[in-house]
C-alpha positions, 0 to 999 in steps of 0.5 A: 494466442495472445502475447502474455506481454500484451495481455499483461499491459492490457489488464494494468490499463483497466486497473489503472482505469478502475484506480483512477475512478475509486481513488485518484488521489492514490496516483499521485503518490510517488510510486503508487502505480495501477497494480499497487493502488488496486492492491490498496483498495481492494485490502483496505478495510471498510468503514469503522473496522479501526477505531483510529489511524493508528490502530490500522497501522500497527495492523498493516504492521507500518507503525515505528517502533525506537530503535535507537542508541546512546548516540543515535534516535532511529526508528524501525518499522514493526517486524510484520512490514519487514517480513518479505 
């Protein structure tokens, strides 16, 4: 019987290799490792599904909306991105 931690490390190494082969630039971004990079790759839409990067950002729930008062100028993410 394999140790769960050892198997998890092995699977993460496999994911790292797959992400490195398909999109090595993802791994250069802060906070993106094997698991997050793999999730991004399997979640990305096919080419032509969205008319622009802005349309994809809106779909993903990562567009900024104004959240300012008279004294400050702030933005926040749309609700979909923060609904944990």
